[in-house]
C-alpha positions in Angstrom: 19.8 31.0 -21.3 16.4 31.5 -19.5 13.6 29.1 -19.4 11.6 31.4 -21.3 14.1 31.8 -23.9 14.5 28.0 -24.2 10.8 27.5 -24.5 10.7 30.1 -27.4 13.6 28.5 -29.2 11.7 25.3 -29.0 8.5 26.6 -30.2 10.1 28.0 -33.2 11.3 24.5 -33.9 7.8 23.2 -34.2 6.9 21.2 -37.3 4.2 23.0 -39.4 1.8 20.0 -39.4 1.8 19.6 -35.5 -1.6 20.0 -34.1 -1.0 22.6 -31.7 -4.3 22.3 -30.1 -3.8 19.0 -28.7 -0.8 20.3 -26.7 -2.9 23.0 -25.5 -5.6 21.0 -24.5 -3.4 18.8 -22.2 -1.8 21.7 -20.6 -5.3 23.1 -19.9 -6.6 19.9 -18.6 -3.9 19.7 -16.1 -4.3 23.2 -15.0 -8.0 22.7 -14.4 -7.2 19.5 -12.3 -4.6 21.4 -10.1 -6.9 24.3 -9.6 -10.0 21.7 -8.8 -8.0 19.9 -6.3 -6.7 22.8 -4.6 -10.2 24.2 -4.3 -12.0 21.2 -3.2 -9.3 19.8 -0.6 -9.1 22.2 2.2 -9.0 22.3 6.1 -9.9 24.4 9.1 -7.9 24.5 12.4 -9.8 23.7 15.5 -8.4 26.0 18.1 -10.1 23.9 21.1 -8.3 20.8 20.0 -5.3 22.2 18.2 -6.0 19.8 15.4 -6.3 20.6 11.6 -9.7 19.1 10.4 -9.9 18.1 6.7 -13.0 19.6 4.9 -14.6 18.1 1.8 -15.8 21.2 0.2 -18.1 19.3 -2.0 -20.0 18.1 0.9 -19.7 21.1 2.9 -20.8 23.5 0.0 -23.1 21.4 -2.2 -23.3 24.2 -4.7 -19.8 23.7 -5.5 -20.6 20.3 -7.1 -21.6 22.0 -10.2 -18.1 23.3 -10.6 -17.0 19.5 -11.2 -18.7 19.7 -14.5 -16.0 22.1 -15.3 -13.0 20.8 -13.4 -13.5 16.9 -14.1 -11.2 17.1 -17.3 -10.0 13.7 -17.1 -11.9 12.8 -20.2 -10.2 15.4 -22.1 -6.8 14.2 -21.1 -7.7 10.9 -22.3 -8.9 12.0 -25.8 -5.7 13.8 -26.1 -4.0 10.5 -25.0 -5.8 8.8 -27.8 -4.9 11.5 -30.3 -1.3 11.2 -29.3 -1.1 7.4 -29.2 -2.6 7.2 -32.8 0.2 9.6 -33.9 2.8 7.4 -32.0 1.3 4.1 -33.3 1.5 5.5 -36.9 5.0 6.8 -36.5 6.2 3.2 -35.1 4.5 1.7 -38.2 6.4 4.1 -40.4 9.9 2.9 -38.8 8.8 -0.6 -38.7 9.0 -0.9 -34.9 7.7 -3.8 -32.9 5.0 -3.5 -30.2 7.9 -3.9 -27.7 9.9 -1.1 -29.0 6.8 1.2 -29.1 5.6 0.2 -25.7 9.1 0.5 -24.1 9.3 4.3 -25.0 5.7 5.0 -23.7 6.2 3.0 -20.4 9.7 5.1 -19.9 8.0 8.1 -20.4 5.2 7.5 -18.0 6.7 5.6 -15.2 10.2 7.4 -14.7 8.5 10.8 -13.1 6.2 8.8 -11.0 8.6 6.5 -9.4 10.5 9.2 -7.5 7.1 10.7 -6.2 6.0 7.2 -4.8 9.5 6.7 -3.2 9.5 10.0 -1.4 6.2 9.4 0.1 7.2 5.8 1.1 10.3 7.3 2.9 8.2 10.3 4.3 5.5 8.0 5.8 8.5 6.3 7.7 9.9 9.5 8.9 6.5 10.5 10.2 6.4 7.1 11.7 9.4 7.5 13.6 8.8 11.0 14.9 5.4 9.8 16.4 2.8 10.9 14.0 -0.5 8.9 14.2 -0.8 5.9 11.4 -4.2 7.6 10.5 -2.6 11.0 10.0 0.3 9.4 7.9 -2.2 7.4 5.9 -4.2 10.2 5.1 -1.4 12.5 4.2 0.1 9.9 1.8 -3.2 9.1 0.3 -4.0 12.7 -0.4 -0.5 13.2 -1.9 -0.7 10.2 -4.0 -4.4 10.9 -5.5 -2.9 12.1 -8.9 -1.4 8.7 -9.4 -4.8 7.0 -10.0 -4.9 8.2 -13.5 -1.3 6.7 -14.3 -2.5 3.2 -12.9 -5.3 3.1 -15.6 -3.5 5.2 -18.5 -0.8 2.6 -18.1 -3.2 -0.2 -18.9 -4.8 2.0 -21.8 -1.4 2.5 -23.2 -0.7 -1.4 -23.1 -4.0 -1.7 -25.2 -3.6 1.3 -27.3 -2.3 -0.5 -30.6 -5.1 -3.2 -30.3 -8.0 -0.6 -29.6 -6.7 1.7 -32.5 -6.7 -1.6 -34.9 -10.2 -2.1 -33.5 -11.1 1.6 -34.3 -9.4 1.4 -37.9 -11.6 -1.7 -38.8 -15.1 -1.0 -37.2 -15.1 2.8 -36.8 -17.8 4.0 -34.5 -19.3 0.8 -33.9 -16.1 -0.1 -32.0 -17.0 3.0 -29.8 -20.4 1.8 -29.5 -19.0 -1.5 -28.1 -17.1 0.1 -25.2 -20.0 2.5 -24.3 -22.3 -0.6 -24.3 -20.3 -2.2 -22.1 -20.0 0.6 -19.8 -23.9 1.1 -19.8 -24.0 -2.6 -18.9 -22.1 -2.3 -15.9 -23.9 0.6 -14.8 -27.3 -1.3 -15.0 -25.7 -4.1 -12.9 -24.6 -1.5 -10.4 -27.9 0.6 -10.1 -30.5 -1.9 -11.0 -29.4 -5.3 -9.7 -27.0 -3.9 -6.9 -24.4 -6.1 -8.4 -21.5 -3.8 -7.9 -18.2 -5.7 -8.3 -18.4 -5.8 -12.4 -18.6 -2.2 -12.3 -15.0 -1.8 -11.5 -14.3 -3.0 -14.9 -15.5 0.4 -16.1 -12.1 1.6 -15.6 -11.4 0.0 -18.7 -14.7 0.4 -20.7 -15.2 4.2 -19.9 -11.7 5.3 -20.5 -11.2 3.0 -23.7 -14.3 4.8 -25.0 -13.1 8.3 -24.2 -9.7 7.3 -25.5 -11.4 6.2 -28.9 -12.6 9.7 -29.5 -8.9 10.8 -29.8 -8.7 8.2 -32.5 -11.7 9.7 -34.1 -10.1 13.1 -34.1 -6.8 11.9 -35.3 -8.5 10.2 -38.4 -10.6 13.3 -39.1 -14.0 11.5 -38.3 -15.4 14.4 -36.2 -18.2 16.7 -37.5 -17.8 20.4 -38.7 -17.9 23.0 -35.4 -21.6 23.6 -35.8 -22.4 19.8 -35.4 -20.0 19.4 -32.5 -21.5 22.2 -30.9 -24.9 20.6 -31.2 -23.5 17.2 -30.0 -22.1 19.0 -26.9 -25.5 20.5 -26.3 -27.4 17.1 -26.5 -24.8 15.6 -24.3 -25.2 18.3 -21.6 -28.9 17.5 -21.8 -28.5 13.8 -21.5 -26.2 14.2 -18.4 -28.7 16.5 -16.7 -31.5 14.0 -17.5 -29.6 11.0 -16.0 -28.5 12.9 -13.0 -32.0 14.5 -12.2 -34.2 11.6 -13.0 -31.9 8.8 -12.7 -29.2 7.7 -10.0 -26.3 9.3 -11.0 -24.9 11.9 -8.6 -24.3 15.7 -9.4 -20.7 15.7 -8.7 -18.5 14.4 -11.5 -15.3 14.3 -9.3 -15.0 13.3 -5.8 -17.5 11.5 -3.8 -19.8 13.6 -1.6 -22.2 10.7 -1.4 -20.0 7.7 -0.3 -22.6 5.2 -1.7 -22.5 6.2 -5.2 -19.9 8.3 -7.2 -19.3 9.0 -10.9 -15.9 8.3 -10.7 -15.1 5.6 -8.3 -15.7 3.4 -10.2 -16.1 5.3 -13.4 -19.7 5.7 -14.7 -21.2 6.1 -18.4 -21.9 9.9 -17.3 -18.1 10.6 -17.5 -18.4 9.3 -21.2 -21.1 11.8 -21.7 -19.3 14.7 -20.0 -16.1 13.8 -22.1 -18.4 14.1 -25.4 -19.9 17.4 -23.9 -16.7 19.0 -23.0 -15.0 17.8 -26.2 -17.7 19.0 -28.5 -17.4 22.6 -27.2 -13.7 22.5 -27.3 -13.6 21.0 -30.7 -16.0 23.7 -31.9 -13.5 26.3 -31.1 -10.6 24.8 -32.4 -10.0 26.8 -35.6 -9.8 30.2 -33.6 -7.7 28.5 -30.7 -5.3 27.1 -33.7 -4.8 30.9 -34.9 -4.0 31.9 -31.3 -1.6 29.1 -30.9 0.2 30.3 -34.1 1.4 33.2 -32.3 4.9 32.6 -30.8 3.8 33.9 -27.3 1.1 31.5 -26.8 2.6 28.7 -28.3 5.9 29.1 -26.4 3.7 29.1 -23.0 2.2 25.9 -24.3 5.5 24.2 -25.0 6.8 25.3 -21.5 3.8 23.9 -19.6 4.1 20.7 -21.8 7.6 20.6 -20.8 7.0 19.7 -17.3 3.4 18.7 -17.4 3.7 15.3 -15.7 5.9 16.8 -12.9 3.6 19.5 -12.2 0.6 17.0 -12.3 2.2 14.3 -10.0 3.6 16.8 -7.2 0.9 19.5 -7.0 -0.9 17.6 -4.1 2.3 17.2 -2.1 2.5 20.8 -2.3 -0.9 21.1 -0.7 -0.1 18.4 1.9 3.1 20.4 2.9 1.1 23.6 3.0 -1.3 21.9 5.6 1.5 20.6 7.4 3.2 24.1 7.5 0.0 25.3 9.0 -0.3 22.8 11.6 3.2 23.5 12.8 2.3 27.2 12.9 -0.8 26.8 15.1 -3.4 26.9 12.3 -1.9 30.0 10.3 -4.0 30.6 7.3 -6.3 28.0 8.1 -8.9 29.8 10.4 -11.6 30.4 7.7 -14.9 28.6 7.4 -15.0 26.8 4.2 -17.7 28.7 2.1 -17.7 31.9 4.0 -17.1 35.1 2.3 -13.5 35.3 3.5 -12.8 31.9 2.4 -13.9 32.6 -1.1 -11.9 35.8 -1.2 -8.8 34.2 0.1 -8.7 31.4 -2.7 -6.8 33.4 -5.3 -4.1 34.0 -2.7 -4.3 30.4 -1.6 -3.7 29.2 -4.9 -1.1 31.5 -5.9 1.1 30.8 -2.8 0.6 27.0 -3.7 1.8 27.8 -7.2 4.6 29.8 -5.9 6.1 26.7 -4.2 5.0 24.3 -7.2 6.4 26.0 -10.1 10.3 25.7 -8.7 9.7 22.2 -7.7 8.3 21.4 -11.2 11.3 23.0 -12.8 13.8 21.3 -10.8 12.4 17.7 -11.2 11.1 18.0 -14.7 14.1 16.5 -16.2 13.0 13.2 -15.4 10.4 13.6 -18.1 13.0 14.0 -20.7 15.6 11.3 -19.7 16.2 9.3 -22.7 15.6 5.7 -22.5 18.5 3.3 -21.4 20.4 2.1 -24.3 20.3 -1.6 -24.8 18.5 -4.1 -26.7 14.6 -4.0 -26.5 13.0 -6.0 -23.8 10.6 -8.9 -24.6 7.1 -7.8 -25.0 5.9 -10.4 -22.3 8.4 -8.8 -19.8 7.2 -5.0 -20.6 3.5 -6.2 -20.4 4.2 -8.0 -17.0 6.2 -5.1 -15.7 3.6 -2.5 -16.6 0.9 -4.7 -14.8 3.1 -4.9 -11.8 3.5 -1.2 -11.9 -0.1 -0.3 -12.4 -1.2 -2.6 -9.5 1.3 -0.8 -7.5 0.2 2.7 -8.3 -3.4 1.6 -7.8 -2.7 0.3 -4.2 -0.6 3.4 -3.5 -3.3 5.8 -4.4 -6.1 3.8 -2.7 -4.3 2.8 0.6 -1.4 5.3 0.9 1.4 4.4 3.3 1.2 4.0 7.3 4.6 4.4 7.7 5.1 1.2 9.5 8.3 -0.4 8.4 7.6 -3.8 9.7 4.2 -4.2 7.7 4.9 -5.9 4.5 1.1 -5.3 3.2 1.7 -1.5 3.9 4.8 -1.8 1.7 3.2 -3.9 -1.2 2.5 -0.9 -3.3 6.1 0.3 -3.4 7.3 -3.2 -3.9 5.0 -3.8 -6.8 6.0 -0.5 -8.3 9.7 -0.9 -7.9 9.6 -4.6 -9.2 7.5 -3.6 -12.2 9.7 -0.7 -13.2 12.8 -3.0 -12.8 11.2 -5.5 -15.0 10.5 -2.8 -17.6 14.0 -1.7 -17.4 13.4 1.6 -16.0 16.3 3.0 -14.0 15.7 4.1 -10.5 18.7 6.5 -10.3 19.0 7.7 -13.6 22.1 9.4 -14.8 22.1 13.0 -14.9 21.0 14.3 -18.2 20.6 17.5 -20.0 17.4 19.1 -18.9 16.7 21.5 -21.7 13.1 22.2 -22.3 11.6 19.9 -25.2 8.1 19.8 -26.6 5.8 17.0 -25.2 6.4 14.4 -27.6 3.3 12.9 -29.4 
């Protein structure tokens, strides 16, 4: 049976009450993230030195910073996560599942596909070190490849807090959202007005908990009619423009063209406003999109993408780094165009197509990790699961921020992988799972 036939078969079994638009937005978000990364991360081969010089497109072509308003879609992913977590929490309540049972399943789904990527790059860094690559080159390559993992570091923590934040929403409604937004604003005031920067790192919680809360509001049917959501989106765009052109916030919603300040590192309240704008626009067109997704072809394609969505997301930067490596070994083949030139822009569709041609088969081969069943056995204690998740989250954060330098004697350099493996073992996640049936399944809510 072909993969498309399998996708169609799974699509035909979709329950009538499933919100297909949620799955579509999840797939759309990942598509935009991948295209955005493949566009803004490029390099030029310097024939005089024989080196491949990385180029930050957002800095080299300032006009592209506007594109980040479109390609920074992590707010949508967190909104979809909030909706899906609300469904999962309600389902767990109906089944009388304890928090530990619920959390175990969510962690298994999040961490199992991630573990392979980090282990592979840890091993690749050692190989590069042994063959004589410079530590700076190894660190750069591994950090770039592990960029996608930062999302899972914070999302793992948001999942830990999801039942509590959902209860907060159910009791206080919009006031609970206002609390998170208010805390994010306080952190930004400290950052910009008083030059006190360290508290702003807590915005990884306040900003993304606020955006995640919008998913709860969507699930509970607390959003306005399409015309109201459209008006809210337009107002949010206006506010975002005001705080950028009359305030301290940078234009780029992703990346850090200005090393002194970034909307995303650490997150700022600007990302909440962007999320409201994006979601307002997308929610305003939900009805026509639901009609489109009722068709077999559109829904089957959505099911297919969601069946390997985590794998595609995790490995897309690895494909990019390998393409850079192949170009370097072939004396800069394909990397002799100046970023921003007419030829460079015209070559982007071909560039993205080539990368996709390598990513798709890799994703098809590894996506079974997303569908491995949770290991049999008694549910682990809540403390152990939470502790393991925190270890894993810290390991993921270190890997994405520091990368690997390949030095097998450096304990500090290996702290990320040690923490991640220890966290996964603590959570009961197998490092070498048994082979399982890899038939496509729709992404679970």
